[in-house]
N, C-alpha and C positions, 0 to 999 in steps of 0.2 A: 214893651212890645211895639213892634212896627208891623204894619199890614199894608200890602200892596195887591192890586189886581192887575193881571196881565189882560188888559182890555182887548188886545188883538185876538185872544182866544175865548173871550166872554161870549156867551150865547144869549144873555139877557133873560135868563129864566126867573130871576128875582128871588131865588131861595135865600141868598145871603141877606137881602133886605127884609125878608119875612122873619128870619131868625134873629137878626140884629139890626133893627132899623135906626138905632142910635149911631151906628158906624157906617152902614151901607145904604145906598139908595140907587134906584134906576134913574139914570140921567136922561135928558131929553132925547138923546140918540138911541135910547133903549138898552144901553149897556150899564152894568153896575159900576159904581164908583165909591171910593172912600170919602165920607163927608165929615168925619170927626175922628179924634184920637180914640184908640181902642182902650185907653185907660179906664179901668173899672168894668170893662166889658170883655175881658180876656177869654173867659169861658165861652161866651156867645160867639165871639170871633172865631175861636177854634172850632166850634160846632158848625159855623157857616163854612169855614174852609173845608172841613171834613165832608160836608153835605154838597159841596159844589160838584155838579156832574162832570164838569170839564177841568176841574182841579186848577183853576187860575188864581185862587186866593193864596197868597204866600205870607207867612208870618216869620218874624225873626225876633 
């Protein structure tokens, strides 16, 4: 699995980092970023993508 965040649309709510802190975190600019491979965390990454209020987390 590959995961990306469209940071231009991110509102920095932090739900992705709350759901899957091993893969997502809030950067210093207040927006979410991917910090590690989603390997082993696929279900949590999908939950984070489904929970994103602005739908900016994309998986392939």
